[in-house]
GUNU-875171 format. One record per residue (C-alpha): residue in one letter; x, y, z negated. Coordinates in Angstrom, 2 decimals. Layout:
{A, {X, Y, Z}},
...
//
This chain:
{X, {32.63, 0.07, -9.72}},
{X, {31.77, -3.62, -9.57}},
{X, {29.34, -5.05, -7.04}},
{X, {28.75, -8.58, -5.78}},
{X, {27.76, -10.28, -2.54}},
{X, {24.11, -11.35, -2.64}},
{X, {22.32, -14.06, -0.69}},
{X, {18.84, -15.50, -0.94}},
{X, {18.77, -19.31, -0.61}},
{X, {16.36, -20.64, 2.01}},
{X, {14.39, -22.62, -0.58}},
{X, {13.82, -19.48, -2.67}},
{X, {12.78, -17.52, 0.41}},
{X, {10.07, -20.12, 1.13}},
{X, {8.92, -20.02, -2.49}},
{X, {8.53, -16.27, -2.22}},
{X, {6.68, -16.67, 1.09}},
{X, {4.17, -18.94, -0.63}},
{X, {3.53, -16.18, -3.16}},
{X, {5.57, -17.86, -5.86}},
{X, {9.20, -17.53, -6.95}},
{X, {10.89, -18.27, -10.24}},
{X, {12.11, -15.85, -12.88}},
{X, {15.62, -16.60, -11.61}},
{X, {14.63, -15.52, -8.10}},
{X, {13.20, -12.26, -9.44}},
{X, {16.44, -11.66, -11.33}},
{X, {18.40, -12.35, -8.13}},
{X, {16.41, -9.68, -6.29}},
{X, {16.99, -7.21, -9.14}},
{X, {20.74, -7.85, -9.04}},
{X, {20.83, -7.26, -5.29}},
{X, {18.95, -3.98, -5.63}},
{X, {21.34, -2.80, -8.34}},
{X, {24.31, -3.43, -6.07}},
{X, {22.50, -1.60, -3.27}},
{X, {22.13, 1.43, -5.55}},
{X, {25.87, 1.48, -6.19}},
{X, {26.55, 1.35, -2.45}},
{X, {24.06, 4.15, -1.81}},
{X, {25.61, 6.32, -4.52}},
{X, {29.07, 5.77, -3.06}},
{X, {27.75, 6.62, 0.40}},
{X, {26.27, 9.90, -0.88}},
{X, {29.55, 10.96, -2.46}},
{X, {31.71, 9.83, 0.48}},
{X, {29.42, 11.47, 3.07}},
{X, {29.39, 14.73, 1.11}},
{X, {33.18, 14.70, 0.80}},
{X, {33.54, 14.25, 4.55}},
{X, {30.91, 16.72, 5.77}},
{X, {30.70, 19.30, 2.98}},
{X, {34.01, 19.24, 1.05}},
{X, {33.24, 22.50, -0.75}},
{X, {30.01, 21.11, -2.19}},
{X, {31.79, 17.89, -3.10}},
{X, {34.46, 19.82, -4.96}},
{X, {32.27, 22.44, -6.65}},
{X, {29.66, 19.92, -7.81}},
{X, {32.48, 17.70, -9.14}},
{X, {31.00, 14.60, -7.51}},
{X, {34.25, 12.68, -7.83}},
{X, {34.10, 13.24, -11.60}},
{X, {30.54, 11.89, -11.69}},
{X, {31.64, 8.71, -9.87}},
{X, {34.61, 8.30, -12.21}},
{X, {32.48, 8.77, -15.34}},
{X, {29.94, 6.24, -14.13}},
{X, {32.71, 3.77, -13.30}},
{X, {34.24, 4.16, -16.76}},
{X, {30.86, 3.66, -18.44}},
{X, {30.22, 0.52, -16.40}},
{X, {33.61, -0.97, -17.21}},
{X, {33.21, -0.11, -20.93}},
{X, {29.65, -1.45, -21.38}},
{X, {28.49, -3.26, -18.20}},
{X, {25.36, -4.78, -19.71}},
{X, {24.26, -1.43, -21.14}},
{X, {24.89, 0.48, -17.92}},
{X, {23.29, -2.14, -15.64}},
{X, {19.74, -0.83, -16.30}},
{X, {20.89, 2.69, -15.39}},
{X, {22.28, 1.47, -12.07}},
{X, {18.98, -0.36, -11.48}},
{X, {16.83, 2.72, -12.14}},
{X, {14.33, 3.30, -9.33}},
{X, {15.08, 7.01, -9.71}},
{X, {18.69, 6.35, -8.68}},
{X, {17.73, 4.42, -5.56}},
{X, {15.13, 6.98, -4.49}},
{X, {17.46, 9.90, -5.19}},
{X, {20.34, 8.37, -3.22}},
{X, {18.09, 7.58, -0.26}},
{X, {16.73, 11.14, -0.36}},
{X, {20.26, 12.60, -0.46}},
{X, {21.41, 10.50, 2.49}},
{X, {18.37, 11.60, 4.49}},
{X, {19.06, 15.25, 3.65}},
{X, {22.72, 14.85, 4.58}},
{X, {21.79, 13.28, 7.91}},
{X, {19.37, 16.10, 8.72}},
{X, {21.43, 18.98, 7.37}},
{X, {23.25, 21.29, 9.76}},
{X, {25.19, 22.92, 6.94}},
{X, {25.67, 23.41, 3.22}},
{X, {22.56, 24.79, 1.51}},
{X, {21.21, 25.44, -2.01}},
{X, {18.51, 22.80, -1.46}},
{X, {21.10, 20.17, -0.51}},
{X, {23.27, 21.06, -3.48}},
{X, {20.32, 20.89, -5.86}},
{X, {19.70, 17.34, -4.71}},
{X, {23.36, 16.29, -4.87}},
{X, {23.77, 17.69, -8.40}},
{X, {21.74, 14.81, -9.81}},
{X, {24.78, 12.56, -9.37}},
{X, {26.11, 14.07, -12.59}},
{X, {22.79, 13.47, -14.32}},
{X, {22.84, 9.72, -13.61}},
{X, {26.46, 9.53, -14.74}},
{X, {25.52, 11.39, -17.94}},
{X, {22.73, 8.91, -18.71}},
{X, {25.13, 6.00, -18.20}},
{X, {27.74, 7.55, -20.46}},
{X, {25.19, 8.34, -23.17}},
{X, {23.96, 4.76, -23.24}},
{X, {27.49, 3.33, -23.15}},
{X, {28.74, 5.64, -25.90}},
{X, {31.35, 7.21, -23.61}},
{X, {32.27, 10.90, -23.93}},
{X, {31.76, 12.99, -20.79}},
{X, {31.96, 16.50, -19.38}},
{X, {29.85, 16.76, -16.21}},
{X, {27.91, 19.14, -14.00}},
{X, {24.21, 18.24, -13.89}},
{X, {21.15, 19.66, -12.20}},
{X, {19.25, 22.32, -14.12}},
{X, {15.91, 24.07, -14.25}},
{X, {16.56, 27.78, -14.91}},
{X, {19.77, 26.94, -16.67}},
{X, {18.34, 24.09, -18.76}},
{X, {19.89, 20.70, -17.98}},
{X, {17.48, 18.19, -16.47}},
{X, {17.86, 14.42, -16.42}},
{X, {15.86, 11.87, -14.43}},
{X, {12.75, 10.51, -16.21}},
{X, {13.04, 12.94, -19.14}},
{X, {13.14, 16.22, -17.22}},
{X, {14.53, 19.32, -18.91}},
{X, {16.42, 18.78, -22.17}},
{X, {15.45, 20.87, -25.21}},
{X, {17.71, 22.77, -27.61}},
{X, {18.44, 20.87, -30.81}},
{X, {16.11, 21.97, -33.60}},
{X, {18.71, 21.35, -36.30}},
{X, {21.69, 22.76, -34.42}},
{X, {23.62, 25.85, -35.55}},
{X, {22.18, 29.18, -34.48}},
{X, {23.60, 30.16, -31.13}},
{X, {22.52, 32.87, -28.80}},
{X, {20.56, 31.60, -25.83}},
{X, {22.43, 31.23, -22.55}},
{X, {21.77, 33.63, -19.75}},
{X, {19.62, 32.33, -16.90}},
{X, {21.68, 30.15, -14.60}},
{X, {20.89, 29.07, -11.05}},
{X, {22.21, 25.74, -9.92}},
{X, {23.96, 23.02, -11.92}},
{X, {25.15, 23.49, -15.49}},
{X, {27.79, 21.75, -17.57}},
{X, {26.64, 19.09, -19.99}},
{X, {29.10, 17.72, -22.49}},
{X, {28.66, 14.56, -24.55}},
{X, {30.94, 13.53, -27.39}},
{X, {30.33, 11.34, -30.40}},
{X, {26.73, 10.85, -29.35}},
{X, {26.03, 14.61, -29.39}},
{X, {25.01, 16.69, -26.39}},
{X, {25.97, 20.28, -25.64}},
{X, {25.10, 22.70, -22.88}},
{X, {28.26, 24.63, -21.99}},
{X, {28.21, 27.94, -20.13}},
{X, {30.61, 30.85, -19.88}},
{X, {29.07, 32.59, -22.87}},
{X, {27.53, 29.92, -25.09}},
{X, {27.72, 26.32, -26.31}},
{X, {24.23, 25.14, -27.16}},
{X, {23.46, 21.77, -28.79}},
{X, {20.63, 19.91, -27.10}},
{X, {18.62, 16.91, -28.20}},
{X, {19.19, 13.49, -26.70}},
{X, {16.56, 12.66, -24.06}},
{X, {13.42, 10.97, -25.35}},
{X, {11.45, 9.60, -22.42}},
{X, {7.86, 8.47, -22.84}},
{X, {7.89, 4.68, -22.95}},
{X, {4.90, 2.36, -22.88}},
{X, {5.73, -1.02, -24.39}},
{X, {3.39, -3.95, -24.86}},
{X, {4.14, -7.52, -25.92}},
{X, {2.10, -10.69, -25.65}},
{X, {2.81, -14.42, -25.53}},
{X, {6.55, -13.92, -25.70}},
{X, {6.80, -11.46, -22.79}},
{X, {7.39, -7.72, -22.97}},
{X, {6.32, -5.03, -20.53}},
{X, {8.48, -1.93, -21.04}},
{X, {7.70, 1.02, -18.76}},
{X, {9.32, 4.44, -18.72}},
{X, {6.76, 7.08, -17.74}},
{X, {8.13, 9.50, -15.14}},
{X, {6.18, 12.67, -14.39}},
{X, {9.13, 14.77, -13.24}},
{X, {11.59, 13.08, -10.83}},
{X, {10.99, 14.66, -7.38}},
{X, {12.31, 11.67, -5.42}},
{X, {9.46, 9.55, -6.79}},
{X, {6.78, 11.73, -5.20}},
{X, {4.30, 9.72, -3.11}},
{X, {3.51, 11.37, 0.24}},
{X, {-0.21, 10.55, 0.20}},
{X, {-0.98, 11.03, -3.50}},
{X, {-0.67, 13.76, -6.13}},
{X, {1.34, 13.07, -9.26}},
{X, {0.24, 13.86, -12.79}},
{X, {2.62, 16.58, -14.00}},
{X, {2.43, 15.53, -17.66}},
{X, {0.51, 13.25, -20.00}},
{X, {-1.05, 14.51, -23.21}},
{X, {-1.31, 12.25, -26.30}},
{X, {-4.85, 11.14, -25.42}},
{X, {-3.81, 10.15, -21.91}},
{X, {-0.76, 8.31, -23.22}},
{X, {-2.99, 6.35, -25.60}},
{X, {-5.41, 5.45, -22.78}},
{X, {-2.52, 4.19, -20.65}},
{X, {-1.12, 2.20, -23.58}},
{X, {-4.51, 0.57, -24.28}},
{X, {-5.05, -0.28, -20.61}},
{X, {-1.59, -1.79, -20.25}},
{X, {-2.04, -3.83, -23.42}},
{X, {-5.25, -5.36, -22.06}},
{X, {-3.67, -5.85, -18.67}},
{X, {-0.69, -7.62, -20.15}},
{X, {-2.91, -10.04, -22.05}},
{X, {-4.62, -11.00, -18.78}},
{X, {-1.36, -11.49, -16.92}},
{X, {0.57, -13.36, -19.62}},
{X, {-2.33, -15.73, -20.35}},
{X, {-3.48, -16.56, -16.84}},
{X, {-0.84, -15.37, -14.34}},
{X, {2.36, -16.28, -16.15}},
{X, {4.68, -16.36, -13.14}},
{X, {3.58, -12.89, -12.07}},
{X, {3.95, -11.59, -15.63}},
{X, {7.51, -12.93, -15.86}},
{X, {8.45, -11.24, -12.57}},
{X, {6.75, -7.97, -13.53}},
{X, {8.61, -7.89, -16.86}},
{X, {11.90, -8.04, -14.93}},
{X, {11.11, -5.94, -11.87}},
{X, {8.76, -3.11, -12.90}},
{X, {10.55, -0.52, -15.03}},
{X, {8.87, 2.80, -14.33}},
{X, {5.30, 4.05, -14.17}},
{X, {4.58, 7.18, -12.13}},
{X, {1.09, 8.45, -13.10}},
{X, {-1.02, 9.63, -10.16}},
{X, {-4.22, 11.60, -9.82}},
{X, {-7.20, 9.56, -8.60}},
{X, {-8.69, 10.24, -5.19}},
{X, {-11.27, 12.96, -4.80}},
{X, {-13.97, 10.29, -4.84}},
{X, {-12.68, 9.11, -8.21}},
{X, {-11.26, 5.89, -6.78}},
{X, {-8.02, 4.70, -8.33}},
{X, {-4.88, 4.68, -6.21}},
{X, {-1.48, 2.98, -6.38}},
{X, {1.71, 2.93, -4.33}},
{X, {5.35, 1.90, -4.23}},
{X, {8.27, 3.51, -2.44}},
{X, {10.67, 1.20, -0.55}},
{X, {13.65, 3.16, -1.87}},
{X, {12.45, 3.07, -5.51}},
{X, {12.69, -0.59, -6.45}},
{X, {11.15, -1.02, -9.89}},
{X, {8.73, 1.93, -9.84}},
{X, {4.95, 1.65, -9.57}},
{X, {2.89, 4.78, -8.99}},
{X, {-0.74, 4.49, -10.04}},
{X, {-3.72, 6.38, -11.34}},
{X, {-5.44, 5.13, -14.47}},
{X, {-7.66, 2.27, -13.26}},
{X, {-11.29, 1.73, -14.32}},
{X, {-10.50, -1.40, -16.36}},
{X, {-7.77, -3.80, -17.44}},
{X, {-8.60, -6.25, -14.66}},
{X, {-8.10, -3.60, -11.97}},
{X, {-4.71, -2.71, -13.47}},
{X, {-3.70, -6.37, -13.52}},
{X, {-4.57, -6.65, -9.83}},
{X, {-2.63, -3.42, -9.15}},
{X, {0.52, -4.68, -10.85}},
{X, {0.38, -7.97, -8.92}},
{X, {-0.19, -6.08, -5.66}},
{X, {2.69, -3.65, -6.22}},
{X, {4.99, -6.43, -7.46}},
{X, {4.53, -8.10, -4.08}},
{X, {5.56, -4.90, -2.29}},
{X, {8.65, -4.56, -4.48}},
{X, {9.67, -8.19, -3.96}},
{X, {9.32, -7.92, -0.19}},
{X, {11.31, -4.68, -0.11}},
{X, {14.13, -6.50, -1.89}},
{X, {13.84, -9.55, 0.39}},
{X, {14.08, -7.33, 3.48}},
{X, {17.42, -6.00, 2.22}},
{X, {18.77, -9.55, 2.28}},
{X, {16.91, -11.28, 5.13}},
{X, {15.68, -9.65, 8.37}},
{X, {12.06, -10.68, 8.90}},
{X, {11.01, -8.14, 11.55}},
{X, {12.89, -7.59, 14.81}},
{X, {14.99, -4.48, 15.34}},
{X, {13.21, -1.21, 16.03}},
{X, {9.92, -2.18, 14.39}},
{X, {9.76, 0.68, 11.89}},
{X, {9.59, 0.75, 8.12}},
{X, {7.45, -1.11, 5.84}},
{X, {2.74, -2.89, 4.72}},
{X, {-12.22, -20.46, 8.76}},
{X, {-14.44, -18.13, 6.51}},
{X, {-16.72, -17.08, 9.26}},
{X, {-15.11, -13.65, 9.33}},
{X, {-12.28, -14.86, 11.53}},
{X, {-8.72, -13.64, 11.31}},
{X, {-9.70, -10.22, 12.64}},
{X, {-8.36, -8.19, 15.54}},
{X, {-4.93, -9.11, 16.77}},
{X, {-2.40, -6.87, 18.47}},
{X, {-4.32, -4.68, 20.87}},
{X, {-1.24, -2.71, 21.87}},
{X, {2.47, -3.35, 21.78}},
{X, {2.96, -1.18, 18.72}},
{X, {-0.03, -1.09, 16.37}},
{X, {-2.23, -3.65, 14.64}},
{X, {-5.39, -3.83, 12.57}},
{X, {-4.83, -3.97, 8.80}},
{X, {-7.99, -4.80, 6.80}},
{X, {-6.80, -2.71, 3.85}},
{X, {-6.11, 0.46, 5.84}},
{X, {-8.15, 2.78, 8.03}},
{X, {-5.29, 3.51, 10.43}},
{X, {-3.42, 1.15, 12.80}},
{X, {-0.16, -0.20, 11.39}},
{X, {3.20, -1.17, 12.93}},
{X, {4.46, -4.74, 12.37}},
{X, {6.72, -3.98, 9.39}},
{X, {3.94, -2.18, 7.53}},
{X, {1.49, -4.95, 8.45}},
{X, {3.81, -7.54, 6.92}},
{X, {4.06, -5.45, 3.74}},
{X, {0.30, -5.32, 3.42}},
{X, {-0.18, -9.01, 4.17}},
{X, {2.37, -10.00, 1.54}},
{X, {0.80, -7.73, -1.06}},
{X, {-2.64, -9.20, -0.39}},
{X, {-1.27, -12.73, -0.51}},
{X, {-0.55, -11.95, -4.14}},
{X, {-3.98, -10.36, -4.62}},
{X, {-5.67, -13.41, -3.07}},
{X, {-3.78, -15.72, -5.40}},
{X, {-4.69, -13.48, -8.36}},
{X, {-8.43, -13.69, -7.62}},
{X, {-8.23, -17.40, -6.84}},
{X, {-7.36, -17.95, -10.49}},
{X, {-9.12, -15.03, -12.15}},
{X, {-12.56, -15.60, -10.58}},
{X, {-13.01, -18.78, -12.62}},
{X, {-12.20, -16.99, -15.89}},
{X, {-14.67, -14.12, -15.63}},
{X, {-17.99, -13.97, -17.49}},
{X, {-21.05, -14.65, -15.36}},
{X, {-21.87, -10.98, -14.79}},
{X, {-18.40, -10.35, -13.35}},
{X, {-17.81, -13.64, -11.53}},
{X, {-19.30, -12.40, -8.24}},
{X, {-16.57, -9.76, -8.11}},
{X, {-13.82, -12.35, -8.34}},
{X, {-15.38, -14.81, -5.90}},
{X, {-16.15, -12.08, -3.34}},
{X, {-12.65, -10.62, -3.53}},
{X, {-11.11, -14.06, -3.11}},
{X, {-13.27, -14.90, -0.08}},
{X, {-12.63, -11.53, 1.52}},
{X, {-8.87, -11.33, 0.99}},
{X, {-8.32, -14.98, 1.89}},
{X, {-9.89, -14.47, 5.32}},
{X, {-8.31, -11.08, 5.97}},
{X, {-4.79, -11.99, 4.92}},
{X, {-4.77, -15.23, 6.88}},
{X, {-5.93, -13.33, 9.96}},
{X, {-3.12, -10.82, 9.65}},
{X, {-0.54, -13.58, 9.09}},
{X, {-1.72, -15.40, 12.22}},
{X, {-1.62, -12.21, 14.26}},
{X, {1.92, -11.50, 13.07}},
{X, {2.94, -15.01, 14.10}},
{X, {1.46, -14.42, 17.56}},
{X, {2.97, -10.93, 17.93}},
{X, {6.49, -11.89, 18.98}},
{X, {7.84, -9.28, 16.53}},
{X, {9.22, -11.64, 13.87}},
{X, {12.75, -12.94, 13.60}},
{X, {13.28, -16.67, 13.18}},
{X, {13.43, -16.15, 9.42}},
{X, {10.35, -13.95, 9.61}},
{X, {8.41, -16.58, 11.53}},
{X, {9.28, -19.13, 8.84}},
{X, {8.33, -16.70, 6.08}},
{X, {4.97, -15.69, 7.57}},
{X, {4.31, -19.28, 8.62}},
{X, {4.60, -20.35, 4.99}},
{X, {2.25, -17.51, 3.98}},
{X, {-0.30, -18.75, 6.53}},
{X, {0.10, -22.37, 5.42}},
{X, {-0.69, -21.44, 1.82}},
{X, {-3.71, -19.34, 2.83}},
{X, {-5.08, -22.12, 5.05}},
{X, {-4.84, -24.53, 2.12}},
{X, {-6.94, -22.14, 0.04}},
{X, {-9.76, -22.33, 2.60}},
{X, {-10.71, -25.63, 0.99}},
{X, {-11.62, -23.76, -2.21}},
{X, {-15.36, -23.35, -2.55}},
{X, {-16.93, -19.93, -3.03}},
{X, {-20.58, -19.36, -4.02}},
{X, {-22.58, -18.46, -0.94}},
{X, {-23.84, -15.06, -2.11}},
{X, {-20.40, -13.89, -3.25}},
{X, {-18.92, -15.06, 0.04}},
{X, {-21.59, -13.16, 1.98}},
{X, {-20.96, -9.94, 0.05}},
{X, {-17.19, -10.10, 0.45}},
{X, {-17.22, -10.98, 4.15}},
{X, {-19.91, -8.40, 4.95}},
{X, {-17.72, -5.63, 3.52}},
{X, {-14.78, -7.00, 5.49}},
{X, {-16.79, -7.20, 8.72}},
{X, {-18.06, -3.63, 8.37}},
{X, {-14.55, -2.26, 7.80}},
{X, {-13.17, -4.15, 10.77}},
{X, {-15.86, -3.20, 13.26}},
{X, {-15.73, 0.46, 12.22}},
{X, {-11.96, 0.40, 12.80}},
{X, {-12.38, -1.25, 16.19}},
{X, {-14.85, 1.29, 17.54}},
{X, {-12.69, 4.12, 16.25}},
{X, {-9.29, 2.88, 17.42}},
{X, {-9.69, 0.31, 20.22}},
{X, {-9.78, 2.07, 23.59}},
{X, {-10.95, 0.18, 26.65}},
{X, {-9.16, 0.76, 29.97}},
{X, {-10.95, 3.66, 31.78}},
{X, {-10.82, 1.93, 35.17}},
{X, {-12.45, -1.15, 33.69}},
{X, {-15.16, 0.98, 32.08}},
{X, {-15.83, 2.68, 35.41}},
{X, {-16.21, -0.72, 37.09}},
{X, {-18.53, -2.06, 34.38}},
{X, {-20.70, 1.07, 34.51}},
{X, {-20.96, 0.74, 38.28}},
{X, {-21.98, -2.93, 37.96}},
{X, {-24.62, -2.07, 35.37}},
{X, {-26.11, 0.66, 37.53}},
{X, {-26.10, -1.67, 40.56}},
{X, {-27.73, -4.46, 38.49}},
{X, {-24.78, -6.73, 39.18}},
{X, {-23.24, -9.22, 36.69}},
{X, {-20.63, -7.93, 34.27}},
{X, {-18.13, -10.62, 35.35}},
{X, {-16.22, -11.02, 32.09}},
{X, {-15.28, -14.65, 32.71}},
{X, {-11.60, -13.71, 32.40}},
{X, {-11.41, -13.16, 28.65}},
{X, {-8.20, -11.16, 28.94}},
{X, {-10.22, -8.45, 30.69}},
{X, {-10.80, -5.58, 30.22}},
{X, {-7.45, -4.34, 28.86}},
{X, {-7.32, -2.56, 25.51}},
{X, {-4.99, -0.18, 23.76}},
{X, {-5.00, 1.55, 20.37}},
{X, {-5.36, 5.15, 19.30}},
{X, {-2.56, 5.08, 16.70}},
{X, {-3.17, 8.20, 14.60}},
{X, {-6.68, 8.67, 13.27}},
{X, {-6.86, 8.31, 9.50}},
{X, {-10.24, 9.67, 8.47}},
{X, {-10.90, 7.75, 5.27}},
{X, {-13.75, 5.44, 4.41}},
{X, {-17.38, 6.20, 5.12}},
{X, {-19.49, 6.17, 1.90}},
{X, {-21.26, 3.04, 3.16}},
{X, {-17.95, 1.15, 3.25}},
{X, {-17.21, 2.04, -0.36}},
{X, {-20.70, 0.99, -1.40}},
{X, {-20.43, -2.37, 0.36}},
{X, {-17.36, -3.09, -1.77}},
{X, {-18.96, -1.62, -4.89}},
{X, {-21.95, -3.91, -4.32}},
{X, {-19.90, -6.85, -5.59}},
{X, {-17.14, -5.05, -7.51}},
{X, {-19.46, -3.06, -9.80}},
{X, {-23.13, -3.96, -9.21}},
{X, {-24.45, -1.66, -11.95}},
{X, {-22.64, 1.34, -10.51}},
{X, {-23.82, 0.35, -7.03}},
{X, {-27.45, 0.27, -8.15}},
{X, {-27.13, 3.63, -9.87}},
{X, {-25.63, 5.30, -6.79}},
{X, {-28.05, 3.74, -4.35}},
{X, {-31.01, 4.46, -6.61}},
{X, {-30.07, 8.15, -6.64}},
{X, {-30.58, 8.34, -2.88}},
{X, {-33.92, 9.55, -1.53}},
{X, {-36.25, 6.94, 0.01}},
{X, {-35.36, 8.42, 3.38}},
{X, {-31.75, 7.50, 2.72}},
{X, {-30.50, 11.04, 2.38}},
{X, {-28.86, 12.32, -0.75}},
{X, {-25.59, 13.07, -2.45}},
{X, {-23.82, 10.18, -0.72}},
{X, {-24.74, 11.40, 2.75}},
{X, {-26.26, 8.09, 3.82}},
{X, {-28.74, 7.84, 6.65}},
{X, {-31.98, 5.84, 6.37}},
{X, {-30.46, 2.93, 8.29}},
{X, {-27.43, 2.86, 5.98}},
{X, {-29.67, 2.80, 2.91}},
{X, {-31.71, -0.05, 4.41}},
{X, {-28.55, -2.01, 5.21}},
{X, {-27.27, -1.65, 1.65}},
{X, {-30.64, -2.86, 0.34}},
{X, {-30.40, -5.90, 2.65}},
{X, {-33.40, -4.78, 4.68}},
{X, {-31.70, -5.84, 7.89}},
{X, {-34.65, -5.42, 10.29}},
{X, {-35.18, -1.83, 9.14}},
{X, {-31.45, -1.13, 9.34}},
{X, {-31.18, -2.54, 12.86}},
{X, {-34.24, -0.56, 13.98}},
{X, {-32.76, 2.65, 12.58}},
{X, {-29.38, 2.20, 14.24}},
{X, {-30.98, 1.18, 17.56}},
{X, {-33.25, 4.21, 17.49}},
{X, {-30.24, 6.49, 17.06}},
{X, {-28.25, 4.81, 19.84}},
{X, {-31.16, 4.83, 22.28}},
{X, {-31.24, 8.62, 21.99}},
{X, {-27.54, 9.47, 22.26}},
{X, {-24.02, 8.03, 21.79}},
{X, {-23.10, 7.75, 18.12}},
{X, {-20.00, 7.35, 16.01}},
{X, {-18.25, 4.18, 14.82}},
{X, {-20.29, 3.86, 11.62}},
{X, {-23.56, 3.51, 13.56}},
{X, {-22.15, 0.78, 15.80}},
{X, {-20.61, -1.15, 12.92}},
{X, {-23.83, -0.82, 10.94}},
{X, {-25.82, -2.23, 13.86}},
{X, {-23.35, -5.09, 14.33}},
{X, {-23.63, -6.00, 10.64}},
{X, {-27.42, -5.74, 10.69}},
{X, {-27.82, -8.15, 13.63}},
{X, {-24.87, -10.39, 12.82}},
{X, {-27.06, -13.09, 11.30}},
{X, {-29.17, -13.53, 14.45}},
{X, {-27.30, -16.64, 15.50}},
{X, {-29.75, -17.59, 18.28}},
{X, {-29.60, -14.16, 19.91}},
{X, {-26.82, -13.99, 22.56}},
{X, {-26.86, -10.18, 22.62}},
{X, {-26.46, -9.92, 18.85}},
{X, {-23.69, -12.53, 18.87}},
{X, {-21.78, -10.67, 21.59}},
{X, {-22.20, -7.32, 19.87}},
{X, {-20.86, -8.76, 16.62}},
{X, {-17.77, -10.15, 18.38}},
{X, {-17.00, -7.33, 20.82}},
{X, {-18.56, -4.19, 19.45}},
{X, {-15.83, -1.82, 20.81}},
{X, {-16.55, -2.98, 24.36}},
{X, {-20.30, -2.49, 24.04}},
{X, {-19.76, 0.91, 22.46}},
{X, {-17.31, 2.00, 25.15}},
{X, {-19.58, 0.95, 28.05}},
{X, {-22.54, 2.64, 26.34}},
{X, {-20.60, 5.90, 26.08}},
{X, {-19.27, 5.60, 29.65}},
{X, {-22.81, 5.24, 31.03}},
{X, {-23.99, 8.31, 29.14}},
{X, {-20.97, 10.34, 30.27}},
{X, {-21.42, 9.37, 33.92}},
{X, {-25.18, 9.72, 34.28}},
{X, {-26.72, 10.82, 31.00}},
{X, {-28.23, 7.36, 30.51}},
{X, {-28.49, 5.98, 26.99}},
{X, {-28.72, 2.25, 27.58}},
{X, {-30.38, 0.00, 25.04}},
{X, {-27.42, -1.40, 23.00}},
{X, {-28.78, -4.94, 22.74}},
{X, {-29.79, -5.05, 26.40}},
{X, {-26.28, -3.90, 27.28}},
{X, {-24.72, -6.48, 24.95}},
{X, {-26.89, -9.22, 26.48}},
{X, {-25.79, -8.24, 29.99}},
{X, {-22.13, -8.35, 28.93}},
{X, {-22.70, -11.70, 27.21}},
{X, {-24.11, -13.24, 30.38}},
{X, {-21.13, -11.90, 32.30}},
{X, {-18.71, -13.37, 29.78}},
{X, {-20.27, -16.83, 30.05}},
{X, {-20.30, -16.69, 33.83}},
{X, {-24.04, -17.44, 33.71}},
{X, {-26.01, -14.74, 35.51}},
{X, {-29.32, -16.64, 35.15}},
{X, {-29.85, -15.76, 31.53}},
{X, {-28.39, -18.77, 29.70}},
{X, {-25.68, -18.07, 27.13}},
{X, {-23.02, -20.37, 25.69}},
{X, {-20.32, -18.92, 23.51}},
{X, {-16.94, -20.46, 24.18}},
{X, {-15.75, -19.51, 20.72}},
{X, {-12.45, -18.37, 22.23}},
{X, {-10.30, -15.34, 21.61}},
{X, {-11.23, -12.02, 23.06}},
{X, {-8.74, -9.20, 23.31}},
{X, {-8.05, -7.98, 19.82}},
{X, {-10.51, -10.36, 18.24}},
{X, {-10.90, -13.97, 17.15}},
{X, {-14.33, -15.47, 16.73}},
//
């Protein structure tokens, strides 16, 4: 089979880093991924032949490779899309993983390997080449990627049904006809008819195969839709048509790249809360998994977001951006956000769990695209929706720049990676000059601040020895002595993915869907209790009654230690008190105040007043034990002011 050597010119790499990239660059990435698929397929067959020769022989893997090679040589342009199928890349990666982990031949391994014949059969069908291959089956019925099980031909001659067969079956194609061949029957079957969603606008076509069946496209964190009925297919088609109009009219470069890169839609179930979800798999270049979004605009944002992930996955195959051993990959007043507080994990504003550098880069690159999307789209929305666009732009601009700057300071990037992320940061800094209406900016950055501070209290752990020393100083009425801003040391609790608190979702909904926000908040009792599980202080915070919110959170913390949501709520409620040193310190270093508060209660049962404690720490940080406070505006561990 024919493959080529692929390189990404430095100029094109910088264009991609800036969130741009031409149609030619997108095509270059697609070509490289197609060659990678061929190499992966060859590796699967060669590894099987070496380690499990019986399986290689009995599954006729050599015949599958030969048939695919013949089809490619006969009709290369027709077979190229088959070799680029995300199902092929994901299947090959899955097979190689199974081969690496397998101690011996097994039915499960063979079931996976048998799909080699299925991909060869698809290539031969499209090229018009006759074939006779073993393919995977479901209870004796041949199954092909995307389409699933094939069905007997309705107009074929009457034949007795085949006996149930376990394992692969023989599929024969000749003259454009398909036949299932077993020891006792030859049964005509219909050609595969996958569900395809096609929409055209302004000279560009979006053509997506819907895949509800290929196991290798399963997303670990989300449930797939097993099938789509006609009503659901129509809803998807209508949504994609509206989405495509938005993208082709106002985001032309993204639309051109999406039309080339995205080939498959994997429908997902929404989250239990009803929120839409989306994902990509690094091994499945060209596939986007998503639940049906609430509107066309949300789907447009999703496609841009997932396109960025796919582009970066392809770039990483050609250019190393993260140093070896870093795992697999994701000036607004908010600050860049927490930096690396351990050697291994970082804060990601779009996740609730700490992320390794490679995953952090994936997320930052995806949200570079999202930020660019809202930078344009916010000016095109009707007045009642404009706040959504402005708030999203302000929020994602600040968050993504912060992550880019933390990656640059991490020491985890290669030289190429530093150049790539540096260009990302340069573009984001330039966008800080773009004006955002004050109220939209406040709403976006408040949601960002609440997410960040909740994460910090949950995941940032202060050195126990330092906590012991600070507690002793507090009890002895001595200064906190925080003049060295690298002290106390921090580390991260890496695995603690609990999901968003309802208040976090509502803070985003406040600007994303104000009508829905008002309905949900109005359904809560005046006390703040109700179906959402909000406390009175949370309800006050969401209604912008900041004094009542602060009083509620302080009352809870004066009685006993509380969870991260209480501390982040208090920090948000007092954040605007710019002349209050205690409030300013709490807003910047909430995990330290929380940790000392808990340490005091653990040691002596004392529940210190949170603001008094924050004021004491603030005086220690400034080196002024006489009560004056002057913020240096510098960087604290894991945080930039």
